[in-house]
N, C-alpha and C positions, 0 to 999 in steps of 0.2 A: 722783137724776138719771136721765133717760131718754135712750135712744139713738135715733137715726134710722137707717133703712135706708141703708147706704152707696150712693152713686150710681155709684161706679167699679166696673167689672167686674173680677173677679180671674180671670186665666187662667194656663195652664201652658205653659211653653216645652218644646219637644221636647228641648232640651239638659238639662233637669232630670231626665230619666229615663235619661240615658247611664250605662252602655253599652247600655241597652235602646233600642228602635227607635221610629220615628214611630207605628206602630200601637199600641205599648204606651202612648204618651202619651195617645192618645184613650181607650183603655180605662181607664187610671188616672184621667184627668181626669173622665170620666163617673162612675166609681165614687165618687170622693171629693167630687164636687160643684163642681168648677171650672166657670166659666161660658163659657170659651172656650179656644182654643189658639193659641200662636204657633209657626209652623213656621220653625225655623232650617235653611235650605237648606244641606246639607253632604254628607258622604261617605256617609251613610245614603241608599241609592238611592231609598227610598220618598219621602224629602223632596223629591226632584227630579221626582217623577212627580205632577204636579198633578192629573191625572184620578183617580189613586188617592187622593190627599189629599181631593179633593172627595167621593169615595164614602165615605170614612171619616167625614168631617164630617157627611154626610147620615145615615149609619147610626147614629152615636152622638148625633145631634142636638146637635152642639157646633159653633158657628161658629168659623171661623178669623179671629182678630182682627188678626193681623199676619203679615207675611212678613219674616224676617230675611235680607237678601241675603247671598250667599256671598262674604264679603270678608276671611276669615281667610287666613293663609299656608297653613294646612292645606287650605283649599278653593280654592286658587289655580287649579285646573283644572276646578272644578265649573261647569257651564254655560259652558264655554269659558274663554279667558284674557283677553278684552277686558272690562275693568271696566265700561265704559259699557253693553255688551251684557248683562252679568250684571245690572246695575241695571234695564235695560229688561225683561228677562225676569222679574225680581222684581215689577215693576209689573204685567206681564201676569198673573202668577200671582195677585197680590193682587186684580186685577179679576175674574178667573175665580172666585175663592173668596169674593168679597164682603168681603175684608179691607180695613180702612180705612187701614192704615199699612204702609209699608215702612221697615224699620230698616236703616241703613247706617253703617259706620264711616268716619271720616275716611280719606282715601287714604294709602297709604304714599308717602313723598316720591319714591321711584324710579319711580312709576307714570306718568311723562310727562305727556301731555295731560290725563289724568284728574285728576292732582294739580293741575296748573296752572289748570284751568278747572272745578274741582269745584263751587264755590259757584254760579257762573252756570249751569253745566250742570244741577245739581239744581233750581235755580229754574225753568229752562226745562222740565224733565221734569215738575215739579209742575204748571206751567201747562198743558202739553199733555195731561196725563193726568187732571188733576183729583184726583190722589191726594196724600196726605201722605207726604213722605219725611222721616223723623225721623233726624237725625244724632246718633249716640251719642257720649257722652263716653268718651274713652279715658284713657291715662296715659302718662307718659314711660317709655321704656326706660332702665334704669340698669345700669351695670356693677357688679361685686361691690364696687368701692370707692366707689360712689355717684355716678359721673359719668353725667350724663344724655345719652342719645343721641337725635338728632333723627330719629325714625322716621316721623312723620306730617306731612303738609302739607295745608292751611295750618297746622294745629296739632292736637295730641291733645285739647285743650280747645276745644270748638266754640262757647264763649260769645261770642267776638268775631269769628267768621269770617263772619258775615252770613247764616247759615242761618235760614230762617223757622221751622223746626220742629226740636225737639230731643228726644232720648231720654235719660233719666237712668238710669244703671246704678250702683247703690250700691256694688258691689264695685269697679268701675273708679274711682269717686270715692275710695274708701279707698286703693287702690293709688297713686293720684295724690296722696294726702294732702290731699284736699279735704274739704269738708263738704257732704254732700248737702242738708242744710237750707239752707245758704247758696246753693247752686246753684239750688234751686227758687225762692228769693226773687229771685235775680238774673235768672233766665230768665223768670219771670212767665208770660204767656200763650203763650210759645213752647214751653213744656213740652207735648209731644204724646203721650208714651208713657213708661212706667216699667218698668224691670227690677228687681224686688224681690229683694234679696239682701243681702249684708253682707261685710265684710272686716276684716282685722287691721291694715292700714296698714303692713305689714312688707315691702312690695315685691313680693309675689306676688298674682296675681289669684285670690283665694280662693273667691269665690262661696259664702260661708257661708250657713247658714240665717239669715233675718232675725232680728235681736235677739241674735245671737251675736258681733257684731263692734263696730266703733267708729262706725258711721254713724247711730246714733239712729234706727233704722229705724221703730220704733213712732211716734216723734214726727214723722218724715217723713210717714208715712201720715196721722196725725191732722191735720197741717198741711194736707195736700192736701185732706182731707175738709172742714176748716174753710173752705178757699178755694173749695169747690164743684167740685173736680176731678171731671169726669164722664167721663173717658176710660178707658183700660185700664191695669191694673197686672198685669204678667206675672211670675210666679215663675220666676226664672232662677237656680237654685242647683245646686251639685254634690251628687249623692247617690251618687257612685261608691264611697263607703266602705260602702254598704249591702251586706250579704252575700247578700241575696235580695229578692224582690219584697215580702214582708211588711215588712221593715225600710224599704225605699224608700217604700212607701206611708205608713208611720207618720211618716217625716220630712216628706213632702209634706203630709200631713194636718195636722201641727203648724204648718207654714208657712201653710196656708190659714186655719186658725183664728186665727193671729197677724194675718194681713192683715185679716180681717173684724172682729176685735176693734178694731183701731186705726183702721180706716176708718169705724167707727160714730161719728158725731159726738155728743159729749156735750153736753147742754144744761145 
């Protein structure tokens, strides 16, 4: 059997090099052969300096494929506190950098107008900007005794909220005890972006290396390849256990090889 060159680009998220920085992401991505980068806008000050990111993208000749809006509790004050303004700033950053996608989480239920009008507001921003806003799947918050808490609105699962474009995160699917394979089949052409990772399904958001968990990551990639998925797959894993740069690069190189192997369509 012979393989075909995969059509999906494989990129590296800045979160995958934590606790190293945004500049380290570009350096490592270039060295290992990733095709693009996703900027998770966060507490790393360089991630919020779009001119600095643009210069790094040009210097390393690595395009920025996506901007991940600052929508975590940890990033509540990044780019202000108004979630609509943070999303608009993410769109502006994506336009400046030539990125095709902005990734955003479903709102927290206590976020007022943003939560109440999220779907219609995102639809209007997409129409006005001409950009893709991919709503990422999250997971229910659970107490130690297994009671689910309603943290997100309209829902942690964006399948039925009416969003036109969706982002699949395999670790989040695992934490939610869902099947990533089933999600991509259900979502069909609404799937606009992928965060490649894995999880144990034990209630924590593990962001394991793909193939180390329960999400059949290899088959997910192979299925996408067979379906002709030609967008971007971004590696979003935790390498915080690495004791140095050499170990971190080895982990990321393993993930890149995994992605390319399984995205190569077998005839």
